[in-house]
C-alpha positions as CSV (number, residue, x, y, z in Angstrom):
1,M,0.1,-5.6,3.9
2,N,3.6,-5.4,5.6
3,L,5.5,-2.7,3.6
4,G,9.4,-2.8,4.8
5,E,11.9,0.2,4.9
6,I,13.4,0.5,1.3
7,T,17.0,0.7,2.3
8,A,17.4,-2.3,4.3
9,G,20.2,-3.8,3.1
10,S,22.2,-1.2,1.7
11,E,26.1,-1.3,2.2
12,D,29.0,-0.3,0.9
13,G,28.2,2.9,0.1
14,F,25.1,1.9,-2.9
15,A,21.9,3.5,-2.0
16,D,20.5,-0.3,-3.3
17,L,16.8,0.2,-2.0
18,R,14.7,-3.1,-2.3
19,L,10.2,-2.7,-2.7
20,T,7.9,-5.2,-2.2
21,M,5.6,-6.2,-4.9
22,V,2.2,-6.1,-4.2
23,S,1.2,-6.0,-8.0
24,L,1.9,-8.6,-11.3
25,A,-0.4,-8.6,-14.7
26,R,-0.3,-9.2,-18.0
27,G,-1.9,-5.6,-19.8
28,P,-4.1,-6.4,-22.6
29,N,-1.1,-5.7,-25.2
30,G,1.3,-8.1,-23.6
31,A,2.7,-6.2,-21.4
32,Q,4.2,-7.0,-17.8
33,N,2.8,-4.4,-15.0
34,L,3.3,-4.6,-11.8
35,I,3.5,-2.2,-8.1
36,S,6.4,-2.0,-5.8
37,R,5.7,-0.1,-2.8
38,G,8.2,0.0,1.1
39,L,7.9,2.3,3.7
40,H,10.8,5.2,4.3
41,K,11.3,7.2,7.4
42,G,7.6,5.7,7.3
43,R,7.0,7.4,4.4
44,N,4.8,5.4,2.2
45,V,6.6,4.5,-1.2
46,G,6.3,2.7,-4.6
47,F,6.2,3.4,-8.0
48,G,4.9,1.1,-11.0
49,I,6.5,-0.8,-13.5
50,S,5.9,-2.0,-17.2
51,L,7.8,-4.2,-19.1
52,G,7.0,-4.1,-22.8
53,S,6.0,-6.8,-24.0
54,T,8.7,-7.2,-27.1
55,W,12.5,-7.9,-26.2
56,E,14.9,-8.7,-28.6
57,Q,16.8,-11.6,-27.9
58,Q,20.7,-11.2,-28.3
59,N,23.3,-14.2,-28.1
60,L,26.5,-13.2,-27.0
61,E,29.4,-15.8,-27.4
62,S,30.8,-15.1,-23.9
63,L,27.7,-15.9,-22.2
64,D,25.7,-19.3,-21.7
65,D,21.8,-17.5,-22.0
66,P,21.1,-14.9,-23.9
67,L,20.1,-11.1,-23.5
68,Y,16.9,-9.5,-24.2
69,W,16.2,-6.1,-25.6
70,G,13.4,-3.9,-25.0
71,T,11.9,-1.4,-23.5
72,A,10.7,-0.5,-19.4
73,E,9.1,1.9,-18.1
74,L,8.6,3.3,-14.2
75,I,5.3,4.8,-13.6
76,S,4.1,7.5,-10.7
77,L,2.0,6.4,-8.1
78,G,1.2,9.7,-7.5
79,E,2.1,11.0,-4.3
80,E,3.5,7.4,-3.5
81,S,6.0,7.4,-6.0
82,D,6.4,11.3,-5.4
83,A,7.6,10.3,-2.0
84,F,9.7,7.8,-3.3
85,L,11.9,10.4,-5.9
86,Q,12.1,12.5,-2.4
87,A,13.4,9.4,-0.9
88,L,16.3,8.8,-3.5
89,D,17.2,12.1,-3.4
90,E,18.0,12.0,0.2
91,V,20.0,8.5,-0.2
92,Y,21.1,9.3,-3.1
93,N,22.8,12.7,-1.5
94,T,22.2,14.8,-5.3
95,N,19.7,17.3,-3.3
96,T,17.6,18.1,-6.2
97,G,15.1,19.1,-4.8
98,R,12.7,17.6,-6.8
99,R,9.7,16.7,-5.2
100,K,7.4,15.9,-8.2
101,M,8.0,12.0,-10.3
102,V,6.8,12.4,-13.6
103,D,3.7,10.6,-15.1
104,R,6.0,8.0,-17.3
105,V,10.0,8.1,-18.0
106,A,11.0,4.8,-20.8
107,Y,13.9,3.3,-20.1
108,L,16.1,1.1,-22.8
109,A,16.1,-2.7,-20.8
110,V,18.2,-5.2,-21.0
111,S,17.6,-8.3,-19.3
112,L,21.3,-10.0,-17.5
113,A,19.2,-12.7,-15.5
114,G,16.1,-14.0,-16.6
115,H,13.7,-13.8,-19.4
116,P,11.0,-10.0,-19.2
117,L,7.9,-12.1,-20.3
118,R,8.0,-14.6,-17.6
119,L,8.5,-13.3,-14.1
120,E,5.9,-15.3,-12.8
121,Q,8.4,-18.5,-13.5
122,E,11.6,-16.8,-13.3
123,S,13.1,-13.3,-11.3
124,L,14.4,-11.3,-13.4
125,K,17.7,-9.2,-14.2
126,M,17.7,-5.8,-15.8
127,K,20.0,-3.0,-16.6
128,L,18.0,0.1,-17.1
129,F,19.4,2.8,-19.5
130,F,17.6,6.7,-19.9
131,E,20.2,8.2,-23.1
132,S,20.5,12.1,-22.8
133,E,21.7,14.6,-24.3
134,V,23.1,16.7,-21.7
135,E,25.5,14.2,-20.1
136,A,23.9,14.9,-16.3
137,R,21.0,14.3,-17.5
138,A,22.0,9.9,-18.4
139,A,21.7,7.3,-15.9
140,E,22.6,3.9,-16.3
141,F,21.0,1.3,-12.7
142,Y,20.0,-1.7,-12.4
143,L,16.0,-3.2,-11.7
144,N,15.7,-6.7,-10.4
145,V,11.7,-8.1,-10.6
146,H,11.5,-11.0,-8.1
147,A,7.2,-12.2,-8.5
148,Q,8.2,-15.9,-6.3
149,N,9.6,-13.7,-3.0
150,S,7.5,-10.4,-4.4
151,Y,10.1,-8.0,-4.1
152,V,11.6,-5.7,-6.5
153,E,15.1,-3.9,-6.3
154,F,16.2,-0.8,-7.1
155,H,19.9,-0.9,-7.3
156,E,22.2,1.9,-8.7
157,K,25.5,0.5,-11.1
158,D,27.6,4.1,-9.9
159,A,27.0,6.4,-7.8
160,D,28.6,8.8,-11.4
161,Y,24.8,8.2,-11.9
162,R,22.9,9.6,-9.3
163,L,22.0,13.3,-10.4
164,G,21.1,11.1,-13.6
165,I,18.6,8.4,-12.4
166,I,16.7,11.5,-10.6
167,L,16.5,14.1,-13.1
168,S,15.3,11.4,-15.2
169,L,12.4,10.4,-13.1
170,A,11.7,14.0,-11.9
171,A,9.1,16.0,-12.9
172,S,10.7,19.0,-15.0
173,A,9.2,21.7,-12.0
174,A,11.5,21.4,-8.9
């Protein structure tokens, strides 16, 4: 499989990353599980994603399409995910020195477009939230899945959340 540079296409001061989706499968519990991989400066990077099997629909008068609330977990693939965390730390210029990604981290997720259980049929655009009592650890970012075109986008919402994103993904020890 030909993997591309994850930072290709970043612009306007945002560090928007794009990875190749290499697998998609529905787990026995109904969760959607996928693996995304790419390259950063020639180094293999990647992570897994597990989208929960239960999503609560919310209809808002101001929107034509409903929102869906659920959970999304980012899952370490070992060295590739450690390399992803290190690449993110570099691209974000947060310089935390964190070297290892946690095994799994759960985020509250809201689907802004598409249904999380229909990845095979439609693109999915989500905002993920990591809440923490420590303000610096709070994080929000966008995670978009385009299964039909085999790619995943990891987009930042706001540069103010860069440190929180790194801290939410990093294992406790640097």
